[in-house]
HTML snippet that shows the backbone in 3Dmol.js (N, CA, C, O; Angstrom):
<script src="https://3Dmol.org/build/3Dmol-min.js"></script>
<div id="view" style="width:600px;height:400px;position:relative"></div>
<script>
const pdb = `
ATOM      1  N   MET A   1      35.736  -0.799 -12.874  1.00  0.00           N
ATOM      2  CA  MET A   1      36.998  -1.209 -12.512  1.00  0.00           C
ATOM      3  C   MET A   1      36.790  -2.403 -11.406  1.00  0.00           C
ATOM      4  O   MET A   1      37.391  -3.437 -11.696  1.00  0.00           O
ATOM      5  N   TYR A   2      36.185  -2.425 -10.424  1.00  0.00           N
ATOM      6  CA  TYR A   2      36.142  -3.492  -9.516  1.00  0.00           C
ATOM      7  C   TYR A   2      34.950  -4.008  -9.821  1.00  0.00           C
ATOM      8  O   TYR A   2      34.057  -3.773  -9.008  1.00  0.00           O
ATOM      9  N   LYS A   3      34.674  -4.655 -10.776  1.00  0.00           N
ATOM     10  CA  LYS A   3      33.382  -5.213 -10.950  1.00  0.00           C
ATOM     11  C   LYS A   3      32.878  -6.316  -9.874  1.00  0.00           C
ATOM     12  O   LYS A   3      31.668  -6.479  -9.717  1.00  0.00           O
ATOM     13  N   TYR A   4      33.722  -6.992  -9.213  1.00  0.00           N
ATOM     14  CA  TYR A   4      33.296  -7.994  -8.268  1.00  0.00           C
ATOM     15  C   TYR A   4      33.673  -7.428  -6.667  1.00  0.00           C
ATOM     16  O   TYR A   4      33.593  -8.271  -5.773  1.00  0.00           O
ATOM     17  N   LEU A   5      33.929  -6.544  -6.432  1.00  0.00           N
ATOM     18  CA  LEU A   5      33.962  -5.611  -5.112  1.00  0.00           C
ATOM     19  C   LEU A   5      33.093  -4.859  -4.916  1.00  0.00           C
ATOM     20  O   LEU A   5      32.630  -4.152  -5.811  1.00  0.00           O
ATOM     21  N   PHE A   6      32.639  -4.844  -3.583  1.00  0.00           N
ATOM     22  CA  PHE A   6      31.851  -3.446  -3.000  1.00  0.00           C
ATOM     23  C   PHE A   6      31.977  -3.306  -1.710  1.00  0.00           C
ATOM     24  O   PHE A   6      32.339  -4.154  -0.894  1.00  0.00           O
ATOM     25  N   GLY A   7      31.608  -1.989  -1.502  1.00  0.00           N
ATOM     26  CA  GLY A   7      31.787  -1.283  -0.034  1.00  0.00           C
ATOM     27  C   GLY A   7      32.858  -0.620  -0.211  1.00  0.00           C
ATOM     28  O   GLY A   7      33.267  -0.332  -1.336  1.00  0.00           O
ATOM     29  N   PRO A   8      33.585  -0.219   1.119  1.00  0.00           N
ATOM     30  CA  PRO A   8      33.428  -0.815   2.281  1.00  0.00           C
ATOM     31  C   PRO A   8      32.078  -0.601   2.743  1.00  0.00           C
ATOM     32  O   PRO A   8      31.473   0.469   2.662  1.00  0.00           O
ATOM     33  N   VAL A   9      31.565  -1.858   3.316  1.00  0.00           N
ATOM     34  CA  VAL A   9      30.154  -1.489   3.923  1.00  0.00           C
ATOM     35  C   VAL A   9      30.226  -1.755   5.453  1.00  0.00           C
ATOM     36  O   VAL A   9      31.054  -2.548   5.903  1.00  0.00           O
ATOM     37  N   PRO A  10      29.434  -1.146   6.173  1.00  0.00           N
ATOM     38  CA  PRO A  10      29.552  -1.432   7.924  1.00  0.00           C
ATOM     39  C   PRO A  10      28.948  -2.738   8.176  1.00  0.00           C
ATOM     40  O   PRO A  10      27.969  -2.978   7.470  1.00  0.00           O
ATOM     41  N   SER A  11      29.256  -3.541   8.919  1.00  0.00           N
ATOM     42  CA  SER A  11      28.994  -4.708   9.288  1.00  0.00           C
ATOM     43  C   SER A  11      28.884  -4.659  10.872  1.00  0.00           C
ATOM     44  O   SER A  11      29.736  -4.084  11.549  1.00  0.00           O
ATOM     45  N   ARG A  12      27.705  -5.343  11.457  1.00  0.00           N
ATOM     46  CA  ARG A  12      27.584  -5.419  12.967  1.00  0.00           C
ATOM     47  C   ARG A  12      28.607  -6.324  13.493  1.00  0.00           C
ATOM     48  O   ARG A  12      29.088  -6.175  14.616  1.00  0.00           O
ATOM     49  N   ARG A  13      28.970  -7.340  12.622  1.00  0.00           N
ATOM     50  CA  ARG A  13      29.923  -8.242  13.306  1.00  0.00           C
ATOM     51  C   ARG A  13      31.173  -8.143  12.960  1.00  0.00           C
ATOM     52  O   ARG A  13      32.019  -8.578  13.741  1.00  0.00           O
ATOM     53  N   LEU A  14      31.601  -7.511  11.629  1.00  0.00           N
ATOM     54  CA  LEU A  14      33.151  -7.295  11.264  1.00  0.00           C
ATOM     55  C   LEU A  14      33.596  -6.010  11.247  1.00  0.00           C
ATOM     56  O   LEU A  14      34.740  -5.693  10.921  1.00  0.00           O
ATOM     57  N   GLY A  15      32.530  -5.071  11.666  1.00  0.00           N
ATOM     58  CA  GLY A  15      33.214  -3.682  11.445  1.00  0.00           C
ATOM     59  C   GLY A  15      33.107  -3.152  10.012  1.00  0.00           C
ATOM     60  O   GLY A  15      32.039  -3.183   9.401  1.00  0.00           O
ATOM     61  N   ILE A  16      34.203  -2.678   9.510  1.00  0.00           N
ATOM     62  CA  ILE A  16      34.072  -2.055   8.167  1.00  0.00           C
ATOM     63  C   ILE A  16      34.576  -3.131   7.389  1.00  0.00           C
ATOM     64  O   ILE A  16      35.650  -3.688   7.616  1.00  0.00           O
ATOM     65  N   SER A  17      33.565  -3.505   6.199  1.00  0.00           N
ATOM     66  CA  SER A  17      33.942  -4.629   5.275  1.00  0.00           C
ATOM     67  C   SER A  17      33.973  -4.450   4.121  1.00  0.00           C
ATOM     68  O   SER A  17      33.213  -3.592   3.673  1.00  0.00           O
ATOM     69  N   LEU A  18      34.796  -5.135   3.266  1.00  0.00           N
ATOM     70  CA  LEU A  18      34.950  -5.067   1.777  1.00  0.00           C
ATOM     71  C   LEU A  18      34.461  -6.253   1.190  1.00  0.00           C
ATOM     72  O   LEU A  18      35.137  -7.269   1.352  1.00  0.00           O
ATOM     73  N   GLY A  19      33.296  -6.327   0.463  1.00  0.00           N
ATOM     74  CA  GLY A  19      32.765  -7.244   0.010  1.00  0.00           C
ATOM     75  C   GLY A  19      33.401  -7.845  -1.398  1.00  0.00           C
ATOM     76  O   GLY A  19      33.828  -7.070  -2.254  1.00  0.00           O
ATOM     77  N   VAL A  20      33.432  -9.250  -1.572  1.00  0.00           N
ATOM     78  CA  VAL A  20      33.756  -9.870  -2.763  1.00  0.00           C
ATOM     79  C   VAL A  20      32.703 -10.756  -3.291  1.00  0.00           C
ATOM     80  O   VAL A  20      32.211 -11.680  -2.644  1.00  0.00           O
ATOM     81  N   ASP A  21      32.330 -10.383  -4.675  1.00  0.00           N
ATOM     82  CA  ASP A  21      31.279 -11.131  -5.155  1.00  0.00           C
ATOM     83  C   ASP A  21      31.641 -12.182  -5.904  1.00  0.00           C
ATOM     84  O   ASP A  21      31.817 -11.995  -7.108  1.00  0.00           O
ATOM     85  N   LEU A  22      31.835 -13.581  -5.297  1.00  0.00           N
ATOM     86  CA  LEU A  22      32.224 -14.602  -6.055  1.00  0.00           C
ATOM     87  C   LEU A  22      31.305 -15.145  -7.020  1.00  0.00           C
ATOM     88  O   LEU A  22      31.748 -16.014  -7.772  1.00  0.00           O
ATOM     89  N   VAL A  23      30.121 -14.794  -7.132  1.00  0.00           N
ATOM     90  CA  VAL A  23      29.091 -15.271  -8.244  1.00  0.00           C
ATOM     91  C   VAL A  23      28.300 -13.991  -8.668  1.00  0.00           C
ATOM     92  O   VAL A  23      27.303 -13.624  -8.045  1.00  0.00           O
ATOM     93  N   PRO A  24      28.756 -13.376  -9.684  1.00  0.00           N
ATOM     94  CA  PRO A  24      28.353 -12.259 -10.078  1.00  0.00           C
ATOM     95  C   PRO A  24      26.913 -12.118 -10.700  1.00  0.00           C
ATOM     96  O   PRO A  24      26.226 -11.103 -10.815  1.00  0.00           O
ATOM     97  N   LYS A  25      26.621 -13.532 -11.102  1.00  0.00           N
ATOM     98  CA  LYS A  25      25.098 -13.472 -11.555  1.00  0.00           C
ATOM     99  C   LYS A  25      24.205 -13.943 -10.354  1.00  0.00           C
ATOM    100  O   LYS A  25      24.550 -14.918  -9.687  1.00  0.00           O
ATOM    101  N   LYS A  26      23.015 -13.221 -10.072  1.00  0.00           N
ATOM    102  CA  LYS A  26      22.302 -13.604  -8.948  1.00  0.00           C
ATOM    103  C   LYS A  26      21.781 -14.953  -9.095  1.00  0.00           C
ATOM    104  O   LYS A  26      20.872 -15.143  -9.903  1.00  0.00           O
ATOM    105  N   VAL A  27      22.351 -16.113  -8.258  1.00  0.00           N
ATOM    106  CA  VAL A  27      22.216 -17.631  -8.179  1.00  0.00           C
ATOM    107  C   VAL A  27      21.871 -18.003  -7.049  1.00  0.00           C
ATOM    108  O   VAL A  27      22.503 -17.437  -6.158  1.00  0.00           O
ATOM    109  N   CYS A  28      21.041 -18.805  -6.674  1.00  0.00           N
ATOM    110  CA  CYS A  28      20.944 -19.407  -5.357  1.00  0.00           C
ATOM    111  C   CYS A  28      20.647 -20.915  -5.503  1.00  0.00           C
ATOM    112  O   CYS A  28      19.820 -21.358  -6.300  1.00  0.00           O
ATOM    113  N   SER A  29      21.356 -21.631  -4.707  1.00  0.00           N
ATOM    114  CA  SER A  29      21.449 -23.095  -4.703  1.00  0.00           C
ATOM    115  C   SER A  29      19.956 -23.645  -3.961  1.00  0.00           C
ATOM    116  O   SER A  29      19.683 -24.844  -3.904  1.00  0.00           O
ATOM    117  N   LEU A  30      19.327 -22.889  -3.577  1.00  0.00           N
ATOM    118  CA  LEU A  30      17.945 -23.442  -2.967  1.00  0.00           C
ATOM    119  C   LEU A  30      16.782 -22.901  -4.048  1.00  0.00           C
ATOM    120  O   LEU A  30      16.873 -22.348  -5.144  1.00  0.00           O
ATOM    121  N   ASP A  31      15.878 -23.235  -3.393  1.00  0.00           N
ATOM    122  CA  ASP A  31      14.679 -22.299  -4.185  1.00  0.00           C
ATOM    123  C   ASP A  31      14.438 -21.174  -3.423  1.00  0.00           C
ATOM    124  O   ASP A  31      13.687 -21.242  -2.450  1.00  0.00           O
ATOM    125  N   CYS A  32      15.044 -20.032  -3.781  1.00  0.00           N
ATOM    126  CA  CYS A  32      15.089 -18.762  -2.909  1.00  0.00           C
ATOM    127  C   CYS A  32      13.834 -17.841  -3.502  1.00  0.00           C
ATOM    128  O   CYS A  32      13.496 -17.618  -4.664  1.00  0.00           O
ATOM    129  N   ILE A  33      13.317 -17.428  -2.314  1.00  0.00           N
ATOM    130  CA  ILE A  33      12.314 -16.487  -2.792  1.00  0.00           C
ATOM    131  C   ILE A  33      12.816 -15.250  -1.985  1.00  0.00           C
ATOM    132  O   ILE A  33      12.970 -15.320  -0.766  1.00  0.00           O
ATOM    133  N   TYR A  34      13.079 -14.064  -2.730  1.00  0.00           N
ATOM    134  CA  TYR A  34      13.561 -12.919  -2.038  1.00  0.00           C
ATOM    135  C   TYR A  34      12.418 -12.246  -1.677  1.00  0.00           C
ATOM    136  O   TYR A  34      11.474 -12.056  -2.444  1.00  0.00           O
ATOM    137  N   ASP A  35      12.491 -11.754  -0.143  1.00  0.00           N
ATOM    138  CA  ASP A  35      11.118 -11.016   0.449  1.00  0.00           C
ATOM    139  C   ASP A  35      11.873  -9.719   1.019  1.00  0.00           C
ATOM    140  O   ASP A  35      12.109  -9.664   2.226  1.00  0.00           O
ATOM    141  N   PRO A  36      12.233  -8.734   0.209  1.00  0.00           N
ATOM    142  CA  PRO A  36      13.116  -7.581   0.730  1.00  0.00           C
ATOM    143  C   PRO A  36      12.198  -6.837   1.702  1.00  0.00           C
ATOM    144  O   PRO A  36      10.974  -6.826   1.576  1.00  0.00           O
ATOM    145  N   ASP A  37      12.881  -6.202   2.704  1.00  0.00           N
ATOM    146  CA  ASP A  37      12.268  -5.162   3.587  1.00  0.00           C
ATOM    147  C   ASP A  37      12.037  -3.659   2.934  1.00  0.00           C
ATOM    148  O   ASP A  37      11.152  -2.858   3.233  1.00  0.00           O
ATOM    149  N   TYR A  38      13.103  -3.509   1.943  1.00  0.00           N
ATOM    150  CA  TYR A  38      13.150  -2.156   1.161  1.00  0.00           C
ATOM    151  C   TYR A  38      13.604  -2.228  -0.167  1.00  0.00           C
ATOM    152  O   TYR A  38      14.518  -3.024  -0.381  1.00  0.00           O
ATOM    153  N   ILE A  39      13.196  -1.618  -1.033  1.00  0.00           N
ATOM    154  CA  ILE A  39      14.002  -1.481  -2.381  1.00  0.00           C
ATOM    155  C   ILE A  39      14.656  -0.128  -2.331  1.00  0.00           C
ATOM    156  O   ILE A  39      13.968   0.886  -2.212  1.00  0.00           O
ATOM    157  N   THR A  40      16.146  -0.081  -2.432  1.00  0.00           N
ATOM    158  CA  THR A  40      17.142   0.803  -2.062  1.00  0.00           C
ATOM    159  C   THR A  40      17.617   1.221  -3.366  1.00  0.00           C
ATOM    160  O   THR A  40      17.949   0.397  -4.218  1.00  0.00           O
ATOM    161  N   PHE A  41      17.669   2.714  -3.585  1.00  0.00           N
ATOM    162  CA  PHE A  41      18.584   3.357  -4.963  1.00  0.00           C
ATOM    163  C   PHE A  41      19.645   3.960  -4.037  1.00  0.00           C
ATOM    164  O   PHE A  41      19.485   4.515  -2.950  1.00  0.00           O
ATOM    165  N   SER A  42      20.742   3.723  -4.712  1.00  0.00           N
ATOM    166  CA  SER A  42      22.051   4.061  -3.921  1.00  0.00           C
ATOM    167  C   SER A  42      23.087   4.157  -5.295  1.00  0.00           C
ATOM    168  O   SER A  42      23.059   4.844  -6.316  1.00  0.00           O
ATOM    169  N   GLY A  43      23.857   3.277  -4.857  1.00  0.00           N
ATOM    170  CA  GLY A  43      24.873   2.799  -5.888  1.00  0.00           C
ATOM    171  C   GLY A  43      26.266   3.539  -5.696  1.00  0.00           C
ATOM    172  O   GLY A  43      26.776   3.844  -4.618  1.00  0.00           O
ATOM    173  N   SER A  44      26.813   3.781  -7.073  1.00  0.00           N
ATOM    174  CA  SER A  44      28.097   4.289  -7.227  1.00  0.00           C
ATOM    175  C   SER A  44      28.106   5.851  -7.408  1.00  0.00           C
ATOM    176  O   SER A  44      29.156   6.397  -7.748  1.00  0.00           O
ATOM    177  N   GLY A  45      26.899   6.627  -7.177  1.00  0.00           N
ATOM    178  CA  GLY A  45      26.961   8.051  -7.235  1.00  0.00           C
ATOM    179  C   GLY A  45      25.470   8.533  -6.941  1.00  0.00           C
ATOM    180  O   GLY A  45      24.654   7.649  -6.680  1.00  0.00           O
ATOM    181  N   GLU A  46      25.079   9.748  -6.958  1.00  0.00           N
ATOM    182  CA  GLU A  46      23.866  10.345  -6.458  1.00  0.00           C
ATOM    183  C   GLU A  46      22.909   9.789  -7.455  1.00  0.00           C
ATOM    184  O   GLU A  46      23.010  10.015  -8.661  1.00  0.00           O
ATOM    185  N   PRO A  47      21.963   9.045  -6.911  1.00  0.00           N
ATOM    186  CA  PRO A  47      20.606   8.507  -7.616  1.00  0.00           C
ATOM    187  C   PRO A  47      19.988   9.743  -8.149  1.00  0.00           C
ATOM    188  O   PRO A  47      19.503   9.656  -9.276  1.00  0.00           O
ATOM    189  N   THR A  48      19.932  10.722  -7.618  1.00  0.00           N
ATOM    190  CA  THR A  48      18.651  11.772  -8.337  1.00  0.00           C
ATOM    191  C   THR A  48      19.385  12.507  -9.550  1.00  0.00           C
ATOM    192  O   THR A  48      18.887  13.463 -10.145  1.00  0.00           O
ATOM    193  N   LEU A  49      20.724  11.904  -9.867  1.00  0.00           N
ATOM    194  CA  LEU A  49      21.336  12.681 -11.041  1.00  0.00           C
ATOM    195  C   LEU A  49      20.545  11.830 -12.340  1.00  0.00           C
ATOM    196  O   LEU A  49      20.569  12.352 -13.455  1.00  0.00           O
ATOM    197  N   ASN A  50      19.870  10.540 -12.147  1.00  0.00           N
ATOM    198  CA  ASN A  50      19.196   9.883 -13.322  1.00  0.00           C
ATOM    199  C   ASN A  50      18.012  10.660 -13.654  1.00  0.00           C
ATOM    200  O   ASN A  50      17.157  10.810 -12.781  1.00  0.00           O
ATOM    201  N   SER A  51      17.856  11.171 -14.801  1.00  0.00           N
ATOM    202  CA  SER A  51      16.788  12.143 -15.184  1.00  0.00           C
ATOM    203  C   SER A  51      15.582  11.095 -15.304  1.00  0.00           C
ATOM    204  O   SER A  51      14.496  11.658 -15.444  1.00  0.00           O
ATOM    205  N   GLN A  52      15.535   9.840 -15.282  1.00  0.00           N
ATOM    206  CA  GLN A  52      14.506   9.301 -15.333  1.00  0.00           C
ATOM    207  C   GLN A  52      14.051   8.655 -13.800  1.00  0.00           C
ATOM    208  O   GLN A  52      13.126   7.844 -13.748  1.00  0.00           O
ATOM    209  N   ILE A  53      14.701   9.039 -12.698  1.00  0.00           N
ATOM    210  CA  ILE A  53      14.353   8.656 -11.437  1.00  0.00           C
ATOM    211  C   ILE A  53      12.914   8.487 -11.099  1.00  0.00           C
ATOM    212  O   ILE A  53      12.430   7.445 -10.656  1.00  0.00           O
ATOM    213  N   GLY A  54      12.212   9.678 -11.358  1.00  0.00           N
ATOM    214  CA  GLY A  54      10.777   9.558 -11.193  1.00  0.00           C
ATOM    215  C   GLY A  54       9.921   8.622 -11.638  1.00  0.00           C
ATOM    216  O   GLY A  54       9.078   8.095 -10.913  1.00  0.00           O
ATOM    217  N   LYS A  55      10.106   8.324 -13.020  1.00  0.00           N
ATOM    218  CA  LYS A  55       9.487   7.338 -13.415  1.00  0.00           C
ATOM    219  C   LYS A  55       9.675   5.813 -13.096  1.00  0.00           C
ATOM    220  O   LYS A  55       8.853   4.922 -13.312  1.00  0.00           O
ATOM    221  N   VAL A  56      11.071   5.678 -12.474  1.00  0.00           N
ATOM    222  CA  VAL A  56      11.643   4.374 -12.334  1.00  0.00           C
ATOM    223  C   VAL A  56      10.905   4.224 -10.726  1.00  0.00           C
ATOM    224  O   VAL A  56      10.465   3.118 -10.410  1.00  0.00           O
ATOM    225  N   LEU A  57      10.814   5.224  -9.888  1.00  0.00           N
ATOM    226  CA  LEU A  57      10.288   5.133  -8.392  1.00  0.00           C
ATOM    227  C   LEU A  57       8.763   4.966  -8.720  1.00  0.00           C
ATOM    228  O   LEU A  57       8.139   4.287  -7.904  1.00  0.00           O
ATOM    229  N   GLN A  58       8.046   5.487  -9.807  1.00  0.00           N
ATOM    230  CA  GLN A  58       6.674   5.245 -10.048  1.00  0.00           C
ATOM    231  C   GLN A  58       6.269   3.909 -10.438  1.00  0.00           C
ATOM    232  O   GLN A  58       5.182   3.440 -10.103  1.00  0.00           O
ATOM    233  N   PHE A  59       7.223   3.211 -11.225  1.00  0.00           N
ATOM    234  CA  PHE A  59       7.084   2.030 -11.698  1.00  0.00           C
ATOM    235  C   PHE A  59       7.342   0.925 -10.683  1.00  0.00           C
ATOM    236  O   PHE A  59       6.579  -0.040 -10.649  1.00  0.00           O
ATOM    237  N   ILE A  60       8.536   1.031  -9.729  1.00  0.00           N
ATOM    238  CA  ILE A  60       8.422   0.355  -8.484  1.00  0.00           C
ATOM    239  C   ILE A  60       7.256   0.249  -7.472  1.00  0.00           C
ATOM    240  O   ILE A  60       6.890  -0.798  -6.937  1.00  0.00           O
ATOM    241  N   LYS A  61       6.742   1.437  -7.289  1.00  0.00           N
ATOM    242  CA  LYS A  61       5.688   1.752  -6.413  1.00  0.00           C
ATOM    243  C   LYS A  61       4.434   0.960  -7.094  1.00  0.00           C
ATOM    244  O   LYS A  61       3.534   0.438  -6.437  1.00  0.00           O
ATOM    245  N   LYS A  62       4.517   0.957  -8.451  1.00  0.00           N
ATOM    246  CA  LYS A  62       3.191   0.384  -8.897  1.00  0.00           C
ATOM    247  C   LYS A  62       3.157  -1.227  -8.814  1.00  0.00           C
ATOM    248  O   LYS A  62       2.235  -1.943  -8.425  1.00  0.00           O
ATOM    249  N   GLU A  63       4.474  -1.597  -9.308  1.00  0.00           N
ATOM    250  CA  GLU A  63       4.772  -3.153  -9.276  1.00  0.00           C
ATOM    251  C   GLU A  63       4.822  -3.681  -8.248  1.00  0.00           C
ATOM    252  O   GLU A  63       4.397  -4.836  -8.294  1.00  0.00           O
ATOM    253  N   LYS A  64       5.335  -3.186  -6.807  1.00  0.00           N
ATOM    254  CA  LYS A  64       5.810  -3.917  -5.731  1.00  0.00           C
ATOM    255  C   LYS A  64       5.111  -2.626  -4.473  1.00  0.00           C
ATOM    256  O   LYS A  64       5.830  -2.027  -3.674  1.00  0.00           O
ATOM    257  N   PRO A  65       3.717  -2.457  -4.578  1.00  0.00           N
ATOM    258  CA  PRO A  65       3.279  -1.441  -3.628  1.00  0.00           C
ATOM    259  C   PRO A  65       3.437  -1.791  -2.123  1.00  0.00           C
ATOM    260  O   PRO A  65       3.256  -0.871  -1.325  1.00  0.00           O
ATOM    261  N   ASN A  66       3.716  -2.875  -1.708  1.00  0.00           N
ATOM    262  CA  ASN A  66       3.929  -3.294  -0.415  1.00  0.00           C
ATOM    263  C   ASN A  66       5.247  -3.342   0.223  1.00  0.00           C
ATOM    264  O   ASN A  66       5.533  -3.775   1.339  1.00  0.00           O
ATOM    265  N   ILE A  67       6.042  -2.797  -0.723  1.00  0.00           N
ATOM    266  CA  ILE A  67       7.626  -3.010  -0.365  1.00  0.00           C
ATOM    267  C   ILE A  67       8.020  -1.527  -0.155  1.00  0.00           C
ATOM    268  O   ILE A  67       7.811  -0.791  -1.119  1.00  0.00           O
ATOM    269  N   PRO A  68       8.553  -0.981   0.947  1.00  0.00           N
ATOM    270  CA  PRO A  68       8.775   0.450   0.919  1.00  0.00           C
ATOM    271  C   PRO A  68      10.124   0.747   0.061  1.00  0.00           C
ATOM    272  O   PRO A  68      11.030  -0.085   0.091  1.00  0.00           O
ATOM    273  N   VAL A  69      10.244   1.852  -0.647  1.00  0.00           N
ATOM    274  CA  VAL A  69      11.320   2.234  -1.266  1.00  0.00           C
ATOM    275  C   VAL A  69      12.256   3.508  -0.697  1.00  0.00           C
ATOM    276  O   VAL A  69      11.761   4.624  -0.540  1.00  0.00           O
ATOM    277  N   ALA A  70      13.455   3.259  -0.450  1.00  0.00           N
ATOM    278  CA  ALA A  70      14.372   4.248  -0.062  1.00  0.00           C
ATOM    279  C   ALA A  70      15.415   4.648  -1.064  1.00  0.00           C
ATOM    280  O   ALA A  70      16.058   3.832  -1.725  1.00  0.00           O
ATOM    281  N   VAL A  71      15.548   5.950  -1.140  1.00  0.00           N
ATOM    282  CA  VAL A  71      16.658   6.627  -2.092  1.00  0.00           C
ATOM    283  C   VAL A  71      17.538   7.169  -1.111  1.00  0.00           C
ATOM    284  O   VAL A  71      17.034   7.866  -0.230  1.00  0.00           O
ATOM    285  N   LEU A  72      18.895   6.947  -1.112  1.00  0.00           N
ATOM    286  CA  LEU A  72      19.844   7.251  -0.467  1.00  0.00           C
ATOM    287  C   LEU A  72      20.464   8.490  -1.287  1.00  0.00           C
ATOM    288  O   LEU A  72      21.109   8.334  -2.323  1.00  0.00           O
ATOM    289  N   THR A  73      20.190   9.740  -0.699  1.00  0.00           N
ATOM    290  CA  THR A  73      20.591  10.750  -1.435  1.00  0.00           C
ATOM    291  C   THR A  73      21.128  11.891  -0.569  1.00  0.00           C
ATOM    292  O   THR A  73      20.697  12.079   0.569  1.00  0.00           O
ATOM    293  N   ASN A  74      22.147  12.704  -1.170  1.00  0.00           N
ATOM    294  CA  ASN A  74      22.523  13.876  -0.326  1.00  0.00           C
ATOM    295  C   ASN A  74      21.633  15.090  -0.465  1.00  0.00           C
ATOM    296  O   ASN A  74      21.971  16.103   0.147  1.00  0.00           O
ATOM    297  N   GLY A  75      20.394  15.109  -1.293  1.00  0.00           N
ATOM    298  CA  GLY A  75      19.437  15.944  -1.344  1.00  0.00           C
ATOM    299  C   GLY A  75      19.443  17.143  -2.185  1.00  0.00           C
ATOM    300  O   GLY A  75      18.451  17.830  -2.429  1.00  0.00           O
ATOM    301  N   THR A  76      20.757  17.366  -2.656  1.00  0.00           N
ATOM    302  CA  THR A  76      21.108  18.581  -3.199  1.00  0.00           C
ATOM    303  C   THR A  76      20.270  18.947  -4.711  1.00  0.00           C
ATOM    304  O   THR A  76      20.180  20.055  -5.239  1.00  0.00           O
ATOM    305  N   LEU A  77      19.794  17.846  -5.120  1.00  0.00           N
ATOM    306  CA  LEU A  77      18.896  18.153  -6.507  1.00  0.00           C
ATOM    307  C   LEU A  77      17.654  18.142  -6.254  1.00  0.00           C
ATOM    308  O   LEU A  77      16.943  18.296  -7.247  1.00  0.00           O
ATOM    309  N   PHE A  78      16.978  17.974  -4.980  1.00  0.00           N
ATOM    310  CA  PHE A  78      15.763  17.925  -4.847  1.00  0.00           C
ATOM    311  C   PHE A  78      15.086  19.107  -5.285  1.00  0.00           C
ATOM    312  O   PHE A  78      14.060  19.009  -5.958  1.00  0.00           O
ATOM    313  N   TYR A  79      15.563  20.203  -4.967  1.00  0.00           N
ATOM    314  CA  TYR A  79      15.020  21.327  -5.805  1.00  0.00           C
ATOM    315  C   TYR A  79      14.965  21.680  -7.137  1.00  0.00           C
ATOM    316  O   TYR A  79      14.214  22.560  -7.560  1.00  0.00           O
ATOM    317  N   ASN A  80      15.815  20.958  -7.901  1.00  0.00           N
ATOM    318  CA  ASN A  80      15.686  20.905  -9.319  1.00  0.00           C
ATOM    319  C   ASN A  80      14.505  19.766  -9.799  1.00  0.00           C
ATOM    320  O   ASN A  80      13.869  20.013 -10.823  1.00  0.00           O
ATOM    321  N   HIS A  81      14.278  18.745  -9.178  1.00  0.00           N
ATOM    322  CA  HIS A  81      12.975  17.776  -9.406  1.00  0.00           C
ATOM    323  C   HIS A  81      11.842  18.391  -8.955  1.00  0.00           C
ATOM    324  O   HIS A  81      10.784  18.017  -9.462  1.00  0.00           O
ATOM    325  N   LEU A  82      11.810  19.307  -8.062  1.00  0.00           N
ATOM    326  CA  LEU A  82      10.468  20.070  -7.706  1.00  0.00           C
ATOM    327  C   LEU A  82      10.161  20.880  -8.744  1.00  0.00           C
ATOM    328  O   LEU A  82       9.060  20.857  -9.293  1.00  0.00           O
ATOM    329  N   ILE A  83      11.097  21.632  -9.073  1.00  0.00           N
ATOM    330  CA  ILE A  83      10.930  22.521 -10.344  1.00  0.00           C
ATOM    331  C   ILE A  83      10.502  21.979 -11.599  1.00  0.00           C
ATOM    332  O   ILE A  83       9.676  22.585 -12.282  1.00  0.00           O
ATOM    333  N   ALA A  84      11.069  20.733 -12.008  1.00  0.00           N
ATOM    334  CA  ALA A  84      10.867  20.064 -13.098  1.00  0.00           C
ATOM    335  C   ALA A  84       9.423  19.567 -13.099  1.00  0.00           C
ATOM    336  O   ALA A  84       8.683  19.745 -14.067  1.00  0.00           O
ATOM    337  N   SER A  85       9.018  18.893 -11.904  1.00  0.00           N
ATOM    338  CA  SER A  85       7.877  18.263 -11.789  1.00  0.00           C
ATOM    339  C   SER A  85       6.486  19.261 -11.754  1.00  0.00           C
ATOM    340  O   SER A  85       5.343  18.853 -11.956  1.00  0.00           O
ATOM    341  N   ASN A  86       6.844  20.559 -11.472  1.00  0.00           N
ATOM    342  CA  ASN A  86       5.768  21.579 -11.573  1.00  0.00           C
ATOM    343  C   ASN A  86       5.786  22.478 -12.648  1.00  0.00           C
ATOM    344  O   ASN A  86       5.219  23.568 -12.575  1.00  0.00           O
ATOM    345  N   SER A  87       6.515  22.027 -13.832  1.00  0.00           N
ATOM    346  CA  SER A  87       6.624  22.912 -15.105  1.00  0.00           C
ATOM    347  C   SER A  87       5.485  22.345 -15.945  1.00  0.00           C
ATOM    348  O   SER A  87       5.251  22.808 -17.061  1.00  0.00           O
TER     349      SER A  87
END
`;
const viewer = $3Dmol.createViewer("view");
viewer.addModel(pdb, "pdb");
viewer.setStyle({}, {cartoon: {color: "spectrum"}});
viewer.zoomTo();
viewer.render();
</script>
């Protein structure tokens, strides 16, 4: 519904901030090289609801082994994933 809005997100300088994405396509006016500290999975809902999350995480770790991965989760589905992976 709000394709160009994100947040609210905490900001050290501004408190709680609502973001507005004025350039929805990833574009940089310089020769940008992105060097992330983390690859983070979160978004609009619980990331462990995606039935392919294990495959996605394996792919990311294989392709970018030097970048840590964070999964922001409430942890309620860990038990289900453990059972599925041991079956």
